[in-house]
Backbone as numpy.savetxt, mean C-alpha at the origin, in Angstrom:
# Nx Ny Nz CAx CAy CAz Cx Cy Cz
-2.70 22.60 -11.22 -2.16 21.50 -10.44 -0.72 21.84 -10.06
-0.43 21.69 -8.79 0.91 22.03 -8.32 1.82 20.80 -8.36
3.09 21.11 -8.49 4.09 20.04 -8.47 4.14 19.39 -7.09
3.79 20.16 -6.06 3.79 19.64 -4.69 2.87 18.45 -4.51
1.67 18.51 -5.09 0.73 17.40 -4.93 1.24 16.15 -5.63
1.95 16.32 -6.75 2.53 15.15 -7.43 3.54 14.46 -6.52
4.42 15.24 -5.89 5.43 14.66 -5.01 4.78 14.05 -3.77
3.73 14.69 -3.27 3.01 14.12 -2.13 2.38 12.79 -2.50
1.82 12.71 -3.71 1.21 11.47 -4.16 2.26 10.36 -4.30
3.41 10.71 -4.87 4.49 9.73 -5.02 4.94 9.24 -3.65
5.16 10.16 -2.72 5.59 9.78 -1.38 4.56 8.94 -0.65
3.28 9.35 -0.75 2.22 8.61 -0.08 2.11 7.19 -0.64
2.19 7.07 -1.96 2.12 5.74 -2.56 3.29 4.88 -2.07
4.49 5.45 -2.09 5.67 4.67 -1.71 5.58 4.17 -0.27
5.21 5.07 0.65 5.22 4.65 2.05 4.07 3.72 2.39
2.95 3.82 1.68 1.83 2.94 2.01 1.92 1.60 1.29
2.84 1.48 0.36 2.93 0.23 -0.40 4.27 -0.46 -0.25
5.09 -0.02 0.71 6.39 -0.64 0.89 6.25 -2.14 1.20
5.23 -2.49 1.95 5.01 -3.90 2.27 4.58 -4.69 1.05
3.99 -4.03 0.09 3.52 -4.70 -1.11 4.67 -5.18 -2.00
5.81 -4.51 -1.92 6.97 -4.95 -2.72 7.38 -6.36 -2.32
7.36 -6.63 -1.03 7.72 -7.97 -0.55 6.74 -9.00 -1.10
5.45 -8.67 -1.04 4.43 -9.59 -1.53 4.58 -9.81 -3.04
4.81 -8.72 -3.77 5.01 -8.86 -5.22 6.25 -9.71 -5.51
7.31 -9.47 -4.78 8.53 -10.26 -4.98 8.25 -11.74 -4.71
7.46 -12.01 -3.67 7.11 -13.40 -3.37 6.27 -14.02 -4.48
5.33 -13.25 -5.04 4.55 -13.76 -6.17 5.45 -14.07 -7.37
6.40 -13.17 -7.65 7.32 -13.43 -8.78 8.17 -14.67 -8.51
8.62 -14.82 -7.29 9.41 -16.01 -6.95 8.55 -17.27 -7.08
7.29 -17.16 -6.66 6.37 -18.29 -6.73 6.09 -18.70 -8.17
5.99 -17.72 -9.06 5.65 -18.02 -10.45 6.85 -18.15 -11.37
8.05 -18.19 -10.80 9.27 -18.26 -11.61 9.21 -19.45 -12.57
9.50 -19.17 -13.82 9.55 -20.22 -14.83 8.21 -20.54 -15.47
7.14 -19.89 -15.04 5.81 -20.14 -15.62 5.43 -19.00 -16.57
4.85 -19.40 -17.70 4.40 -18.40 -18.69 3.29 -17.52 -18.10
3.34 -16.24 -18.44 2.28 -15.33 -18.04 2.39 -14.79 -16.62
3.47 -15.11 -15.92 3.59 -14.67 -14.53 3.55 -13.15 -14.41
4.35 -12.47 -15.20 4.40 -11.00 -15.13 3.05 -10.41 -15.49
2.42 -10.90 -16.53 1.10 -10.40 -16.95 0.07 -10.61 -15.84
0.02 -11.82 -15.28 -0.97 -12.11 -14.24 -0.76 -11.27 -12.99
0.48 -11.09 -12.60 0.76 -10.28 -11.42 0.40 -8.82 -11.68
0.73 -8.31 -12.85 0.41 -6.93 -13.19 -1.09 -6.70 -13.22
-1.82 -7.56 -13.90 -3.28 -7.41 -13.96 -3.92 -7.56 -12.57
-3.45 -8.51 -11.80 -3.97 -8.70 -10.46 -3.69 -7.51 -9.56
-2.49 -6.96 -9.68 -2.11 -5.80 -8.88 -3.00 -4.60 -9.25
-3.22 -4.37 -10.54 -4.09 -3.26 -10.95 -5.53 -3.48 -10.50
-6.01 -4.68 -10.61 -7.39 -4.98 -10.19 -7.55 -4.76 -8.69
-6.66 -5.28 -7.91 -6.71 -5.11 -6.46 -6.55 -3.66 -6.04
-5.62 -2.95 -6.70 -5.39 -1.55 -6.34 -6.56 -0.66 -6.76
-7.20 -0.99 -7.88 -8.40 -0.25 -8.29 -9.49 -0.40 -7.23
-9.61 -1.59 -6.65 -10.56 -1.81 -5.56 -10.22 -0.96 -4.34
-8.94 -0.85 -4.02 -8.50 -0.03 -2.90 -8.87 1.43 -3.15
-8.57 1.92 -4.36 -8.89 3.32 -4.70 -10.39 3.57 -4.66
-11.17 2.63 -5.18 -12.63 2.80 -5.18 -13.18 2.87 -3.76
-12.70 2.00 -2.90 -13.16 2.00 -1.50 -12.75 3.30 -0.80
-11.52 3.73 -1.02 -11.04 4.96 -0.38 -11.78 6.19 -0.89
-12.02 6.24 -2.20 -12.74 7.38 -2.77 -14.18 7.43 -2.27
-14.83 6.29 -2.23 -16.21 6.24 -1.74 -16.27 6.69 -0.29
-15.36 6.24 0.52 -15.34 6.64 1.92 -14.99 8.12 2.06
-14.09 8.61 1.21 -13.71 10.02 1.27 -14.88 10.92 0.90
-15.68 10.51 -0.08 -16.86 11.31 -0.42 -17.82 11.35 0.76
-17.94 10.27 1.48 -18.76 10.27 2.69 -18.16 11.15 3.76
-16.83 11.18 3.84 -16.16 11.99 4.86 -16.32 13.47 4.58
-16.57 13.86 3.32 -16.72 15.28 3.02 -17.99 15.85 3.62
-18.89 14.99 4.06 -20.10 15.45 4.72 -19.89 15.73 6.20
-18.71 15.39 6.69 -18.39 15.68 8.08 -18.11 17.17 8.25
-18.34 17.68 9.44 -17.93 19.07 9.69 -16.42 19.20 9.49
-15.98 20.33 8.97 -14.57 20.50 8.65 -13.66 20.27 9.86
-14.14 20.61 11.03 -13.33 20.43 12.23 -13.11 18.95 12.57
-13.95 18.06 12.04 -13.83 16.64 12.35 -12.86 15.92 11.42
-12.59 16.48 10.23 -11.76 15.80 9.22 -10.35 15.47 9.73
-9.66 16.37 10.47 -8.32 15.99 10.95 -8.31 14.73 11.80
-9.41 14.46 12.48 -9.45 13.28 13.33 -9.47 11.98 12.53
-9.64 12.09 11.22 -9.50 10.91 10.37 -8.06 10.39 10.40
-7.15 11.24 10.85 -5.76 10.80 11.04 -5.63 9.70 12.07
-6.68 9.56 12.88 -6.67 8.47 13.87 -6.70 7.10 13.19
-7.27 7.04 11.96 -7.32 5.75 11.24 -5.93 5.21 10.95
-5.07 5.94 10.22 -3.73 5.39 9.98 -2.92 5.26 11.26
-3.16 6.15 12.22 -2.47 6.04 13.50 -2.82 4.71 14.18
-4.11 4.39 14.22 -4.54 3.12 14.83 -4.01 1.92 14.06
-4.04 2.01 12.71 -3.51 0.91 11.90 -2.02 0.73 12.13
-1.30 1.84 12.29 0.13 1.77 12.56 0.43 1.13 13.91
-0.35 1.51 14.91 -0.18 0.90 16.23 -0.49 -0.59 16.17
-1.58 -0.93 15.45 -1.94 -2.35 15.30 -0.82 -3.13 14.60
-0.26 -2.54 13.53 0.83 -3.21 12.81 2.06 -3.34 13.70
2.32 -2.32 14.53 3.47 -2.38 15.43 3.28 -3.48 16.47
2.07 -3.59 17.01 1.78 -4.65 17.99 1.94 -6.02 17.33
1.44 -6.16 16.11 1.57 -7.44 15.40 3.04 -7.76 15.13
3.81 -6.75 14.72 5.24 -6.97 14.48 5.94 -7.39 15.78
5.54 -6.79 16.89 6.12 -7.14 18.18 5.80 -8.59 18.55
4.54 -8.98 18.31 4.12 -10.36 18.61 4.85 -11.37 17.73
5.11 -10.99 16.48 5.72 -11.90 15.53 7.24 -11.93 15.60
7.83 -11.11 16.44 9.29 -11.05 16.49 9.85 -12.43 16.83
10.92 -12.76 16.16 11.57 -14.01 16.46 11.00 -15.23 15.76
9.86 -15.07 15.10 9.29 -16.23 14.39 10.05 -16.46 13.10
10.21 -17.72 12.76 10.87 -18.07 11.52 9.83 -18.17 10.42
9.99 -17.39 9.37 9.03 -17.40 8.27 9.21 -18.57 7.33
10.27 -19.29 7.46 10.48 -20.45 6.59 10.96 -20.05 5.21
10.91 -20.97 4.32 11.40 -20.76 2.97 10.28 -20.32 2.06
10.66 -19.78 0.91 9.68 -19.36 -0.09 8.92 -20.58 -0.61
7.66 -20.40 -0.96 6.88 -21.52 -1.48 7.44 -21.99 -2.83
7.17 -23.23 -3.21 7.68 -23.73 -4.48 7.05 -22.98 -5.65
7.72 -23.02 -6.79 7.24 -22.35 -7.99 5.93 -22.96 -8.46
4.97 -22.08 -8.79 3.69 -22.52 -9.35 3.07 -21.35 -10.08
2.14 -21.60 -11.00 1.52 -20.50 -11.74 0.80 -19.53 -10.79
0.88 -18.24 -11.10 0.23 -17.20 -10.30 -1.04 -16.78 -11.02
-2.14 -16.72 -10.29 -3.44 -16.37 -10.86 -3.77 -14.90 -10.61
-4.43 -14.27 -11.58 -4.78 -12.85 -11.50 -5.62 -12.56 -10.26
-6.69 -13.34 -10.04 -7.57 -13.07 -8.91 -6.89 -13.30 -7.57
-5.94 -14.21 -7.55 -5.17 -14.44 -6.33 -4.38 -13.18 -5.96
-3.70 -12.60 -6.95 -2.93 -11.38 -6.72 -3.86 -10.23 -6.34
-4.99 -10.11 -7.06 -5.94 -9.03 -6.77 -6.49 -9.14 -5.35
-6.82 -10.34 -4.94 -7.37 -10.54 -3.60 -6.34 -10.20 -2.53
-5.13 -10.66 -2.70 -4.08 -10.37 -1.73 -3.78 -8.87 -1.71
-3.74 -8.25 -2.88 -3.48 -6.81 -2.97 -4.56 -6.03 -2.23
-5.82 -6.38 -2.48 -6.92 -5.66 -1.83 -6.91 -5.90 -0.32
-6.74 -7.15 0.07 -6.74 -7.48 1.50 -5.57 -6.80 2.22
-4.43 -6.75 1.56 -3.26 -6.10 2.13 -3.39 -4.58 2.12
-4.37 -4.06 1.38 -4.54 -2.61 1.24 -5.47 -1.98 2.24
-5.88 -2.72 3.26 -6.75 -2.13 4.28 -6.10 -0.92 4.93
-4.80 -1.01 5.19 -4.10 0.13 5.76 -4.05 1.28 4.76
-3.91 0.96 3.48 -3.90 2.01 2.46 -5.22 2.78 2.47
-6.32 2.05 2.53 -7.63 2.69 2.53 -7.74 3.62 3.74
-7.32 3.15 4.90 -7.38 3.97 6.10 -6.55 5.24 5.99
-5.44 5.19 5.26 -4.60 6.36 5.07 -5.16 7.24 3.96
-5.63 6.65 2.87 -6.08 7.43 1.72 -7.36 8.21 1.99
-8.26 7.68 2.81 -9.54 8.35 3.05 -9.35 9.78 3.55
-8.61 10.00 4.64 -8.48 11.39 5.08 -7.71 12.27 4.09
-6.73 11.70 3.41 -5.98 12.47 2.42 -6.90 12.86 1.27
-7.68 11.91 0.76 -8.61 12.20 -0.33 -9.69 13.19 0.11
-10.18 13.03 1.33 -11.25 13.91 1.83 -10.78 15.35 1.91
-9.52 15.56 2.25 -9.00 16.92 2.36 -8.48 17.45 1.03
-8.22 16.57 0.06 -7.66 17.00 -1.22 -8.72 17.50 -2.20
-9.97 17.16 -1.99 -11.01 17.55 -2.94 -10.98 16.65 -4.17
-11.96 16.85 -5.05 -12.09 15.98 -6.23 -10.88 16.09 -7.16
-10.41 17.31 -7.42 -9.25 17.48 -8.30 -8.01 16.84 -7.74
-7.75 17.07 -6.46 -6.59 16.47 -5.81 -6.68 14.97 -5.75
-7.88 14.47 -5.46 -8.09 13.02 -5.40 -7.80 12.39 -6.76
-8.21 13.07 -7.82 -7.96 12.56 -9.17 -6.46 12.50 -9.45
-5.73 13.54 -9.04 -4.28 13.53 -9.23 -3.65 12.37 -8.47
-4.05 12.20 -7.21 -3.52 11.09 -6.42 -3.80 9.76 -7.12
-5.03 9.56 -7.56 -5.40 8.28 -8.19 -4.59 8.02 -9.44
-4.44 9.03 -10.30 -3.68 8.84 -11.54 -2.22 8.53 -11.23
-1.62 9.29 -10.31 -0.23 9.04 -9.94 -0.08 7.63 -9.37
-1.00 7.24 -8.49 -0.95 5.91 -7.89 -1.00 4.82 -8.97
-1.91 4.97 -9.93 -2.07 3.95 -10.97 -0.84 3.88 -11.87
-0.19 5.01 -12.12 1.05 4.99 -12.89 2.14 4.27 -12.09
2.19 4.55 -10.79 3.23 3.97 -9.96 3.05 2.47 -9.71
1.84 1.96 -9.88 1.62 0.52 -9.72 2.54 -0.25 -10.67
2.69 0.25 -11.91 3.57 -0.43 -12.88 5.01 -0.45 -12.37
5.46 0.66 -11.80 6.80 0.71 -11.24 6.96 -0.23 -10.07
5.91 -0.36 -9.28 5.94 -1.25 -8.11 6.04 -2.70 -8.56
5.30 -3.05 -9.60 5.37 -4.42 -10.13 6.79 -4.69 -10.65
7.36 -3.71 -11.36 8.73 -3.88 -11.86 9.71 -4.02 -10.70
9.52 -3.24 -9.64 10.39 -3.34 -8.48 10.25 -4.70 -7.80
9.02 -5.19 -7.69 8.80 -6.52 -7.11 9.52 -7.60 -7.90
9.46 -7.46 -9.21 10.15 -8.44 -10.08 11.66 -8.35 -9.89
12.14 -7.12 -9.80 13.58 -6.90 -9.59 14.02 -7.54 -8.27
13.28 -7.27 -7.20 13.65 -7.80 -5.89 13.56 -9.32 -5.85
12.64 -9.88 -6.59 12.50 -11.34 -6.61 13.74 -12.00 -7.19
14.47 -11.25 -8.01 15.67 -11.80 -8.61 16.93 -11.42 -7.84
16.78 -10.68 -6.74 17.90 -10.27 -5.88 17.65 -10.77 -4.46
18.06 -11.98 -4.15 17.75 -12.58 -2.85 18.18 -11.74 -1.63
19.31 -11.08 -1.73 19.78 -10.29 -0.58 18.81 -9.14 -0.29
18.35 -8.46 -1.33 17.42 -7.33 -1.16 16.08 -7.85 -0.66
15.61 -8.92 -1.23 14.32 -9.48 -0.81 14.35 -9.89 0.66
15.46 -10.47 1.10 15.58 -10.86 2.51 15.59 -9.62 3.42
16.26 -8.57 2.99 16.33 -7.34 3.80 14.94 -6.71 3.93
14.21 -6.63 2.83 12.85 -6.07 2.90 11.95 -6.94 3.76
12.11 -8.23 3.61 11.30 -9.14 4.41 11.61 -8.96 5.90
12.87 -8.67 6.19 13.27 -8.54 7.58 12.84 -7.21 8.20
12.89 -6.08 7.44 12.65 -4.77 8.01 11.34 -4.12 7.59
10.64 -4.67 6.60 9.38 -4.08 6.14 8.34 -3.99 7.24
8.31 -4.99 8.11 7.34 -5.01 9.20 7.61 -3.93 10.24
8.83 -3.40 10.27 9.17 -2.32 11.19 8.86 -0.97 10.56
9.18 -0.83 9.28 8.98 0.43 8.58 7.50 0.77 8.42
6.67 -0.20 8.10 5.25 0.06 7.87 4.57 0.70 9.08
4.68 0.15 10.28 4.02 0.80 11.42 4.52 2.22 11.66
5.82 2.44 11.50 6.37 3.78 11.71 5.79 4.78 10.71
5.68 4.36 9.47 5.14 5.24 8.43 3.67 5.54 8.69
2.89 4.53 9.02 1.46 4.74 9.28 1.25 5.66 10.48
1.99 5.45 11.53 1.87 6.31 12.71 2.26 7.74 12.35
3.33 7.89 11.58 3.76 9.21 11.13 2.70 9.92 10.30
2.09 9.20 9.38 1.05 9.80 8.54 -0.14 10.22 9.40
-0.54 9.36 10.31 -1.67 9.68 11.18 -1.40 10.92 12.02
-0.21 11.01 12.60 0.15 12.17 13.41 0.19 13.42 12.53
0.75 13.30 11.33 0.84 14.44 10.42 -0.55 14.96 10.06
-1.49 14.08 9.76 -2.86 14.50 9.43 -3.49 15.20 10.62
-3.31 14.64 11.81 -3.86 15.25 13.02 -3.26 16.64 13.27
-1.94 16.74 13.20 -1.26 17.99 13.50 -1.58 19.07 12.46
-1.56 18.69 11.17 -1.84 19.67 10.13 -3.28 20.17 10.18
-4.19 19.31 10.60 -5.60 19.68 10.60 -6.07 20.43 11.82
-5.29 20.37 12.89 -5.73 21.02 14.13 -5.23 22.44 14.23
């Protein structure tokens, strides 16, 4: 196992989950003052992310049956998702998101559902990466991702307690995500052709 794949996994996780930090921070803000908030968010995040990994791995195994020349075109998935996110960000520009919801207990399945639903772009990005990485590489990516989920939960908690940072992520996360997805899609296309 090369050190390069570890760094690639860390980078891929970070760029595909930047939007998740805002959501995690919002969950922590929502559950402020309630017992079990950190536990419920952590378990929900792991449950939802395990679903994302399972879906991406299953699709990647199916993608391995494609002719090798077709695999780079899987880069069109994150590219399309990035364009879609950019269009949505453009449509939403200028809208006021309002204030954070009032404090209330956070449920594990609620976090898992939001994590999985928010991970559609992750699945689209992970499938071509997993398909080209092979079983060993896919395993490394999955293990690194699952380790980093704990760090992401900690970061979400940290941001929830830093209003200035949370506002900045909320303001610019919608711009960064489309750029990253488009970049990943182009990179997969260019490297594979």
